BALO-516317 format. One record per residue (C-alpha): residue number from 1; x negated, y negated, z negated. Coordinates in pm, whole numbers, plus 50000, padded with zeros to 5 digits. Layout:
NODE   lotor       x       y       z
NODE     NUM       X       Y       Z
...
//
This chain:
NODE   lotor       x       y       z
NODE       1   48144   49583   50791
NODE       2   48476   49484   50947
NODE       3   48645   49771   50768
NODE       4   48528   49636   50432
NODE       5   48638   49284   50515
NODE       6   48977   49410   50634
NODE       7   49022   49613   50314
NODE       8   48936   49312   50097
NODE       9   49178   49091   50290
NODE      10   49444   49362   50256
NODE      11   49400   49374   49879
NODE      12   49416   48996   49849
NODE      13   49728   48980   50067
NODE      14   49896   49254   49862
NODE      15   49842   49052   49544
NODE      16   49977   48734   49699
NODE      17   50272   48920   49853
NODE      18   50354   49079   49517
NODE      19   50377   48738   49352
NODE      20   50590   48599   49635
NODE      21   50823   48899   49638
NODE      22   50866   48888   49262
NODE      23   50962   48520   49282
NODE      24   51217   48593   49556
NODE      25   51361   48879   49348
NODE      26   51408   48652   49046
NODE      27   51614   48414   49259
NODE      28   51811   48677   49454
NODE      29   51801   49051   49380
NODE      30   51562   49342   49415
NODE      31   51711   49475   49735
NODE      32   51747   49134   49896
NODE      33   51380   49069   49825
NODE      34   51265   49412   49946
NODE      35   51493   49390   50249
NODE      36   51360   49048   50341
NODE      37   51004   49181   50326
NODE      38   51090   49468   50558
NODE      39   51294   49257   50802
NODE      40   51034   48981   50823
NODE      41   50759   49243   50872
NODE      42   50967   49399   51152
NODE      43   51005   49061   51323
NODE      44   50629   48995   51305
NODE      45   50556   49343   51442
NODE      46   50810   49294   51722
NODE      47   50658   48959   51822
NODE      48   50305   49103   51816
NODE      49   50422   49401   52021
NODE      50   50568   49164   52281
NODE      51   50239   48977   52306
NODE      52   50003   49276   52307
NODE      53   50174   49513   52548
NODE      54   50465   49748   52529
NODE      55   50332   50069   52676
NODE      56   50304   50278   52358
NODE      57   50673   50296   52259
NODE      58   50744   50614   52456
NODE      59   50458   50783   52270
NODE      60   50629   50717   51937
NODE      61   50884   50994   51999
NODE      62   50607   51244   52067
NODE      63   50448   51208   51721
NODE      64   50393   51539   51544
NODE      65   50456   51628   51271
NODE      66   50776   51425   51263
NODE      67   50747   51340   50893
NODE      68   50465   51101   50987
NODE      69   50738   50867   51113
NODE      70   50861   50811   50754
NODE      71   50589   50556   50681
NODE      72   50846   50276   50697
NODE      73   51063   50449   50440
NODE      74   50759   50483   50215
NODE      75   50688   50114   50285
NODE      76   51029   50019   50149
NODE      77   50956   50204   49825
NODE      78   50609   50049   49809
NODE      79   50770   49706   49835
NODE      80   51020   49796   49562
NODE      81   50757   49933   49322
NODE      82   50514   49645   49380
NODE      83   50787   49389   49310
NODE      84   50899   49570   48995
NODE      85   50545   49616   48863
NODE      86   50444   49255   48931
NODE      87   50759   49139   48755
NODE      88   50703   49365   48453
NODE      89   50324   49350   48415
NODE      90   50205   49041   48601
NODE      91   49979   49029   48906
NODE      92   49645   49131   48750
NODE      93   49757   49439   48555
NODE      94   49982   49554   48840
NODE      95   49711   49516   49102
NODE      96   49464   49705   48885
NODE      97   49702   49996   48832
NODE      98   49806   49999   49199
NODE      99   49444   50011   49317
NODE     100   49351   50290   49075
NODE     101   49655   50490   49186
NODE     102   49553   50436   49548
NODE     103   49199   50555   49475
NODE     104   49315   50867   49293
NODE     105   49578   50968   49548
NODE     106   49352   50889   49844
NODE     107   49077   51103   49691
NODE     108   49319   51393   49635
NODE     109   49435   51362   49998
NODE     110   49072   51383   50114
NODE     111   48973   51669   49884
NODE     112   49272   51886   49972
NODE     113   49302   51774   50336
NODE     114   49669   51682   50301
NODE     115   49871   51528   50586
NODE     116   49623   51628   50853
NODE     117   49331   51436   50702
NODE     118   48995   51606   50745
NODE     119   48918   51796   50425
NODE     120   48626   51661   50225
NODE     121   48454   51847   49947
NODE     122   48489   51750   49584
NODE     123   48209   51521   49465
NODE     124   48141   51449   49099
NODE     125   48012   51104   49192
NODE     126   48353   51008   49329
NODE     127   48536   51165   49033
NODE     128   48315   50966   48793
NODE     129   48389   50652   48996
NODE     130   48761   50713   48951
NODE     131   48708   50768   48578
NODE     132   48520   50438   48557
NODE     133   48814   50267   48729
NODE     134   49052   50420   48475
NODE     135   48821   50306   48194
NODE     136   48844   49959   48350
NODE     137   49222   49968   48304
NODE     138   49181   50060   47938
NODE     139   48933   49777   47885
NODE     140   49148   49532   48080
NODE     141   49458   49615   47873
NODE     142   49270   49622   47540
NODE     143   49409   49362   47304
//
């Protein structure tokens, strides 16, 4: 249950953040906006780390495979693409496309077992669910 609530909060926060970041970009620049997001996130993480214990830092350098440490780099590009899509398409269309892309890529990761994720078999039910989500985009964009 908590996982579902957390996921819903995450989606809501992403939509709000996209609007905020797009507004900051319009008044500054893309990289200032994206940089601010990353720097402010770093500060929040640093403060939370100070309050919750500092024992896990040495373990960070033992992470294998090493490419798993590029999540922050990917985060910078996520910030960039969210800002650009919210600016170009608006919050609702952008969020819809972002969520469908997340569903499709996450399902591919599960089916093929990429990045160390436990491999799950292909299920038509899930493929049909993704197709319904794509149909939702078509209906949503229909003018």
